[in-house]
C-alpha positions, 0 to 999 in steps of 0.5 A: 153103313150110314143106314145102319149106324146113322142114328149112333151119333145122335144117341151116344151124344144124348146118352153122354149128356144124360149120364153126366146129368143123372150123376146129380140126380138121386131118383131116376125114371124108368125111362132114363134108366133103359136109355142109359142102359142102351147107351152103355150097350152101344158103347160097349159094342162100338168098343174094339181091340187095339191094333186089330180094328173090325171090318166093315163087313163084320161092324154092319151086322152088330150095329144092325143088331144094336139097332134092333134092340138085340143086344139090351138084354145082355149084361155089360160083360156078356156083350163082348162074348156075344159079338166074338161068339156072333162073328165066329158063326161061319156065314154059310149058317144063315142060309139055315136060319129063318129070316126073322133070325138074320139081321136086318139093314134097316134101323128100327123106328 
């Protein structure tokens, strides 16, 4: 869990600072827009329903997908749907998938 989610604390704190800073700027660059989009996706990924927390075995692949920038192409309202569908896939399906499609446990650099 430390390997996969280790950088999230720093990324989320930078996202919060960047979000508050960008409220006062009218012209935001493309890189700033990308970082804001990734931060908002990470916040959405970390949301859990009240009274029903995820298991660590469910959290780990979702956080790994966030590190690989797979979720960035989704719209905000599609993130929770994607997570629900991803967690609904039976574990034995990964035996039939090519290794490049199975979530990696190491964060991308």
